[in-house]
C-alpha positions in Angstrom: 21.6 24.5 5.2 25.0 24.7 3.6 27.5 27.1 4.9 30.1 29.1 3.0 33.0 27.0 4.4 31.2 23.8 3.5 30.7 25.1 0.0 34.4 26.1 -0.4 35.5 22.7 0.8 33.3 21.0 -1.8 35.1 22.8 -4.6 38.4 21.1 -3.7 37.4 17.9 -5.6 40.0 17.5 -8.3 38.0 19.3 -11.1 40.0 20.0 -14.2 40.0 23.8 -14.9 42.1 26.0 -17.2 41.7 29.8 -16.8 43.7 31.5 -19.6 47.0 29.7 -19.6 46.8 28.6 -16.0 45.8 25.1 -14.8 43.8 25.8 -11.6 44.2 23.1 -9.1 42.2 24.8 -6.3 39.6 27.4 -7.3 39.4 28.5 -3.6 43.0 29.8 -3.6 44.1 30.6 -7.1 44.2 34.4 -7.7 42.0 34.2 -10.8 39.2 32.3 -9.1 39.4 32.7 -5.3 37.5 36.0 -5.2 34.5 34.5 -7.0 34.6 31.4 -4.9 34.4 33.6 -1.8 31.5 35.6 -3.2 29.6 32.4 -3.9 30.5 31.3 -0.3 29.0 34.6 0.9 25.8 33.6 -0.8 25.5 30.6 1.4 26.5 32.4 4.5 23.7 35.0 3.9 21.3 32.3 4.8 22.7 32.1 8.3 22.6 35.8 9.0 20.0 36.2 11.9 18.7 39.5 10.6 18.1 38.0 7.1 16.5 34.8 8.3 12.9 35.6 7.3 14.1 36.8 3.9 16.6 34.1 3.0 15.0 31.0 4.5 11.6 29.4 5.1 10.3 26.4 7.1 8.9 23.7 4.9 6.0 21.4 5.6 8.2 19.0 7.5 9.4 21.7 9.9 12.9 22.0 8.3 14.4 25.4 7.7 15.6 25.7 4.1 17.0 28.2 1.7 14.4 30.2 -0.2 15.9 28.7 -3.3 13.5 25.8 -2.7 10.4 27.8 -1.8 7.3 26.8 -3.8 5.2 29.9 -4.5 1.6 28.9 -4.8 0.1 32.3 -5.1 1.1 35.9 -6.0 2.1 36.7 -2.5 4.4 33.7 -2.4 6.0 34.7 -5.6 6.6 38.2 -4.3 8.2 36.6 -1.2 10.5 34.7 -3.6 11.3 37.9 -5.5 12.3 39.7 -2.3 14.8 36.8 -1.7 16.2 37.0 -5.2 16.4 40.8 -5.0 18.3 40.6 -1.7 20.8 38.2 -3.1 21.5 40.6 -6.0 21.9 43.6 -3.6 24.3 41.7 -1.3 26.5 40.2 -4.1 28.2 43.1 -5.9 24.9 44.8 -7.0 24.1 42.3 -9.7 27.5 41.7 -11.2 27.2 37.9 -10.5 24.5 36.6 -12.7 24.8 32.9 -12.1 24.2 32.6 -8.4 23.1 29.2 -7.1 19.5 30.5 -6.7 19.5 31.7 -10.3 20.9 28.5 -11.6 18.6 26.2 -9.6 15.5 28.1 -10.6 15.8 26.4 -14.0 15.3 23.0 -12.3 11.7 24.0 -11.4 10.6 22.9 -14.9 11.6 19.3 -14.2 10.0 19.3 -10.8 6.7 20.7 -12.0 6.1 18.1 -14.7 8.8 15.4 -15.0 6.7 12.8 -16.8 6.8 14.2 -20.4 10.6 14.5 -20.2 10.7 10.7 -19.7 7.7 9.8 -21.9 9.0 11.7 -24.9 12.6 10.4 -24.7 13.9 8.2 -27.5 16.6 5.5 -27.0 16.1 5.0 -23.2 14.8 1.4 -23.6 11.6 2.4 -21.9 13.2 3.5 -18.6 11.2 5.7 -16.4 13.5 8.8 -16.1 11.2 10.5 -13.7 12.6 8.4 -10.8 16.1 9.8 -11.4 14.8 13.3 -12.0 13.1 13.3 -8.6 16.0 11.7 -6.8 18.4 14.3 -8.3 16.1 17.2 -7.3 16.0 15.8 -3.7 19.8 15.5 -3.7 20.3 19.1 -4.9 17.8 20.4 -2.4 19.2 18.5 0.6 22.7 19.7 -0.1 21.9 23.2 -1.4 24.0 22.3 -4.4 24.7 24.6 -7.4 23.8 23.4 -10.9 25.4 25.5 -13.7 23.8 25.6 -17.2 25.6 24.2 -20.2 23.3 24.4 -23.1 25.1 26.2 -26.0 26.7 24.3 -28.8 29.7 25.5 -30.7 29.4 28.3 -33.2 30.7 26.5 -36.2 29.8 26.2 -39.9 27.3 23.4 -39.6 27.3 22.8 -43.3 30.7 21.2 -42.9 30.9 17.4 -42.5 32.9 17.6 -39.3 30.9 20.4 -37.6 28.2 18.3 -36.0 30.8 16.1 -34.3 32.0 19.1 -32.2 28.7 19.4 -30.3 28.0 17.2 -27.3 26.3 14.0 -28.3 25.4 10.5 -27.1 28.0 8.1 -28.5 27.1 5.0 -26.5 24.1 3.6 -24.7 24.7 1.0 -21.9 22.7 -0.8 -19.4 24.0 1.5 -16.6 23.9 4.8 -18.5 25.2 6.7 -21.5 28.5 8.0 -22.7 28.7 11.5 -24.2 31.4 13.1 -26.2 31.9 16.6 -27.5 31.7 20.2 -26.4 29.3 22.7 -24.8 30.7 26.0 -26.0 29.4 28.5 -23.3 28.7 27.7 -19.7 28.9 30.4 -17.1 30.0 29.7 -13.6 30.8 26.1 -14.0 34.1 26.4 -12.1 32.1 27.2 -9.0 29.3 24.7 -9.4 28.6 21.2 -8.1 26.9 19.9 -11.1 26.7 20.8 -14.8 23.1 21.1 -15.9 23.3 19.8 -19.5 20.7 20.8 -22.1 20.5 22.0 -25.7 19.4 25.0 -27.7 17.1 23.6 -30.4 18.0 24.4 -34.0 16.5 23.1 -37.2 18.3 19.9 -38.3 19.6 19.1 -34.9 20.5 15.4 -34.7 18.7 13.1 -32.1 22.1 12.1 -30.6 22.7 15.8 -29.7 19.4 16.2 -27.8 20.3 15.5 -24.2 19.1 17.0 -20.8 20.7 15.8 -17.6 23.3 16.4 -14.9 27.0 15.6 -14.6 29.3 16.3 -11.7 31.8 19.1 -12.5 34.7 16.8 -11.4 33.4 13.8 -13.5 36.2 11.8 -15.3 36.7 13.2 -18.8 35.3 16.7 -18.0 37.6 19.6 -18.7 36.7 23.2 -18.2 38.4 25.9 -20.3 37.7 29.4 -19.2 38.2 32.7 -21.0 40.7 35.1 -19.6 39.6 36.3 -16.2 38.7 40.0 -15.7 38.9 39.9 -11.9 41.1 42.5 -10.2 43.0 41.7 -7.0 42.8 45.2 -5.5 39.6 45.8 -3.5 40.5 49.3 -2.6 40.8 50.5 -6.2 38.4 48.0 -7.7 35.5 47.5 -5.3 33.3 45.7 -7.8 35.6 43.7 -10.1 37.6 42.5 -7.1 34.5 40.5 -5.9 35.3 37.9 -8.6 34.6 36.9 -12.1 32.2 34.0 -12.5 33.8 33.0 -15.8 32.3 31.9 -19.1 33.7 28.5 -20.1 33.9 25.9 -22.7 33.2 22.4 -21.3 34.9 19.5 -23.0 33.3 16.1 -22.4 35.8 13.4 -23.4 33.7 10.2 -23.4 32.0 11.1 -20.1 29.8 8.5 -18.5 26.4 9.6 -17.2 24.2 7.1 -15.3 20.6 6.8 -16.2 19.5 8.4 -12.9 21.2 11.6 -14.2 19.5 11.6 -17.6 16.4 13.7 -17.8 15.6 13.5 -21.5 17.3 12.4 -24.7 16.8 11.8 -28.4 13.8 13.9 -29.3 14.4 17.1 -31.2 10.7 18.0 -31.1 10.8 18.0 -27.3 14.0 20.1 -27.4 12.2 22.8 -29.4 10.0 23.5 -26.4 12.7 24.3 -23.9 12.6 28.2 -24.1 9.1 28.1 -22.7 10.1 25.6 -20.1 13.5 25.7 -18.4 14.5 29.3 -18.9 11.2 31.0 -18.1 12.2 30.9 -14.4 15.7 32.1 -15.1 14.4 35.0 -17.2 12.1 36.1 -14.4 15.2 36.1 -12.0 17.1 38.0 -14.7 14.4 40.7 -14.8 14.7 41.1 -11.0 18.5 41.5 -11.3 18.2 44.0 -14.1 15.7 46.0 -12.1 18.2 46.2 -9.2 21.0 47.2 -11.6 18.8 50.0 -13.0 18.2 51.2 -9.5 22.0 51.2 -8.9 22.5 53.3 -12.1 20.0 55.9 -10.8 21.7 56.0 -7.4 25.2 56.4 -8.9 24.0 59.2 -11.2 22.3 61.0 -8.3 25.2 60.6 -5.9 27.7 61.9 -8.4 25.8 64.9 -9.7 25.0 65.8 -6.1 28.7 65.7 -5.2 29.6 67.6 -8.3 27.0 70.3 -7.5 25.1 69.8 -10.8 22.1 67.9 -9.6 19.9 71.0 -9.3 20.5 72.2 -12.8 17.3 71.5 -14.7 18.9 69.9 -17.8 20.8 67.5 -15.5 17.6 66.6 -13.6 15.9 65.9 -16.9 18.7 63.5 -17.8 18.6 61.8 -14.4 14.9 61.5 -14.9 15.5 59.3 -17.9 17.4 56.9 -15.6 14.6 57.0 -13.1 12.1 56.2 -15.9 14.3 53.3 -16.9 14.3 51.9 -13.4 10.6 52.5 -12.8 9.7 50.8 -16.1 11.8 47.7 -15.0 10.1 47.7 -11.7 6.7 47.9 -13.4 7.5 44.9 -15.5 8.4 42.9 -12.4 5.3 43.9 -10.5 3.0 43.4 -13.5 4.4 39.9 -14.2 3.7 38.9 -10.7 0.2 40.4 -10.6 -0.7 38.9 -14.0 0.6 35.5 -13.2 -1.3 32.2 -13.3 -1.5 28.8 -11.5 0.3 26.1 -13.4 -1.3 22.6 -13.5 1.2 21.5 -10.8 -0.1 24.2 -8.5 2.9 26.6 -8.8 2.1 30.3 -9.3 4.0 31.4 -12.4 4.7 35.1 -13.4 3.3 36.3 -16.7 5.8 35.2 -19.3 5.1 38.0 -21.8 5.6 40.7 -19.2 9.0 39.5 -17.9 10.3 38.5 -21.3 9.4 41.9 -22.8 10.8 43.6 -19.7 14.1 41.9 -20.4 14.0 43.1 -24.0 13.3 46.7 -22.8 16.4 46.5 -20.5 18.6 45.1 -23.2 17.6 47.7 -25.8 18.2 50.6 -23.5 21.0 49.6 -21.2 23.9 50.9 -23.4 22.2 54.3 -23.6 21.5 54.5 -19.9 25.1 53.4 -19.1 26.4 56.2 -21.3 24.1 58.6 -19.5 25.6 57.7 -16.1 29.2 58.1 -17.5 28.4 61.4 -19.2 26.8 62.8 -16.1 29.9 61.9 -14.1 32.1 63.5 -16.8 35.8 63.2 -16.2 35.1 62.0 -12.6 34.3 58.6 -14.0 37.8 58.2 -15.3 40.3 60.6 -13.8 40.6 60.1 -10.0 43.5 59.1 -7.7 44.4 55.5 -6.9 44.4 54.4 -3.3 48.2 54.5 -3.3 48.2 58.1 -4.6 45.6 59.2 -2.2 47.6 57.9 0.8 50.9 59.3 -0.4 51.8 62.3 1.8 53.6 64.0 -1.1 50.4 63.9 -3.2 47.5 63.9 -0.9 47.5 67.7 -0.2 47.3 68.3 -4.0 44.8 65.6 -4.8 42.2 66.0 -2.0 41.0 69.5 -3.1 40.4 68.2 -6.6 37.8 65.8 -5.2 36.0 68.3 -3.0 32.3 68.6 -3.8 29.1 70.3 -2.9 28.3 67.7 -0.3 30.1 65.0 1.6 33.8 64.3 1.9 36.3 64.4 -1.0 37.0 60.7 -0.6 33.2 60.0 -1.3 33.7 61.1 -4.9 36.6 58.7 -5.2 34.5 55.9 -4.0 31.6 56.7 -6.4 34.0 57.1 -9.3 35.6 53.7 -8.7 32.2 51.9 -8.8 31.2 53.8 -12.0 34.5 52.9 -13.6 34.3 49.2 -12.6 30.8 48.8 -13.8 30.9 50.7 -17.1 34.5 51.4 -18.2 36.4 48.1 -17.8 36.5 44.7 -19.4 34.8 43.4 -16.2 31.9 45.8 -16.7 31.7 45.0 -20.4 31.6 41.3 -19.6 28.6 41.8 -17.2 26.6 43.7 -19.8 27.4 41.1 -22.5 26.3 38.3 -20.2 22.9 39.9 -19.8 22.6 40.3 -23.5 23.0 36.5 -24.1 21.8 35.2 -20.7 19.5 32.2 -21.1 18.1 33.3 -24.5 19.2 36.3 -26.5 16.7 39.0 -27.2 15.8 38.0 -30.8 15.2 34.3 -30.1 13.3 35.3 -27.0 10.9 37.4 -29.1 10.6 34.7 -31.7 9.8 32.0 -29.1 7.4 34.4 -27.3 5.4 35.0 -30.5 4.8 31.2 -30.6 2.7 31.4 -27.5 -1.0 30.8 -28.2 -2.2 34.1 -26.8 -0.2 35.9 -29.5 -1.8 34.0 -32.4 -3.9 36.2 -34.8 -6.9 34.0 -33.7 -6.1 34.8 -30.0 -7.4 37.4 -27.5 -5.2 40.2 -28.7 -7.2 40.6 -31.9 -10.6 40.6 -30.3 -10.9 44.4 -30.0 -9.5 44.9 -33.5 -12.1 42.4 -34.9 -14.9 44.2 -33.1 -13.9 47.6 -34.4 -13.3 46.3 -37.9 -16.4 44.1 -37.9 -14.3 41.0 -38.7 -15.5 37.7 -37.4 -13.3 35.2 -35.7 -12.5 32.1 -37.8 -14.6 29.1 -37.0 -11.6 26.8 -36.6 -8.6 27.7 -34.5 -5.6 28.9 -36.5 -2.8 26.3 -36.7 0.4 28.0 -35.5 3.8 26.8 -34.5 2.6 27.0 -30.9 -0.6 25.0 -31.3 1.4 22.3 -33.1 3.6 21.7 -30.1 3.2 19.1 -27.4 0.2 19.1 -25.2 2.1 19.4 -22.0 3.7 22.7 -23.1 0.3 24.1 -23.9 -1.0 23.0 -20.5 1.8 24.8 -18.6 2.1 28.0 -20.7 -1.6 28.2 -21.7 -3.1 27.6 -18.3 -3.8 31.3 -17.8 -5.9 31.4 -20.9 -8.0 28.4 -19.8 -9.4 30.2 -16.8 -6.8 29.3 -14.2 -5.4 32.7 -13.7 -5.2 34.0 -10.2 -5.4 37.7 -9.6 
């Protein structure tokens, strides 16, 4: 299994990265990137902690101990084991402030592993090549090296009615015997500066051109790849900024200047109809991981509110307890969505146990709709303590300490405890770092509105599906003789097989 030091060494590979106005030659040492690189290295080192061995690793059928990133859950208990792993990663890495951990990124590769054939068969412009060979080889490569594959799916937000607009999006510009050449931009890609490979894909949109439909993998340091990051929000002072000093994973624009991709790194190309299916395919697994992270973040919010109100001496006041109860409700509802999605899962045709898509997608929607309100609740319960507290330098200043310490005295604990709690609340909810984290969740994988739109295309949510059976019975309305034709039923057979398997009797309770 990869170690943190091995990971850090792999990042020194000549990748071209700009963060703000700085050209970053070494992400492991530059002040805007080194903290995040060390946090990702910690992810790998967690797998070597003896006390975490049973959580972070497993022994495969060949007797090889591997990261739980690669664990194949074949039943509900196996999925829960994977969830404990994902949950542990979130808890150990800044309480969920890092959304694009390697295990979160690589979960999206499961879709190719489960059923690679359609990605090849439905490709256009490959000259009949069997892309499944390269897909399987790449998955083996990533697994053997514990590599990190960052998503790059989002095309530029431009006026697509303009003649030049389409040319900005990444597209295939040349097809050769040994591979393809791509040119253009992926507008948003989180965590690419800290990845080994860029997982290229596309958000389907009506009118998308066949040349823009591409799924595959490209090394981050490939010739012609330039990464342009937004301004970093990382702080270099761990004492005063315990969360934001752990690093900023960075949203980036990735420029592909006539980049060559060999055929064994091309997973699919040229078919817009295929691309329209991706939300039910690739990001299902990422959304489940997101729900777990959001559950942990909701738990953290409850804990911070309880610790602060206890220290302030307000926790026992009935109106305060009622407000804290809203945060508890928020957390317990998120937990219920996680557990229910696992319990109501189904066996996919490839034998993998998949959580219930409706339950984890709507769980994410619940979180996103209520997060801002819950965040404000934590800040309001903390009052001025969330903003006005001494810096580490002031606290340690002999001239000031005698005046400042009594101001932080509380009903329980030590005065410095309140300072610690305040710093975390400030970092998470009252900084550009915290705002970036919440914005990431809002758009992670698929934003809430498209998620709901794609979810409603699933066959079980058709008016001719099972959700209307009770209403038909009560109303005395018969089910139509012929199945209703919906956007979902018109989609490719392989998508119905994977996402409709539960309805065809293969659900495992």
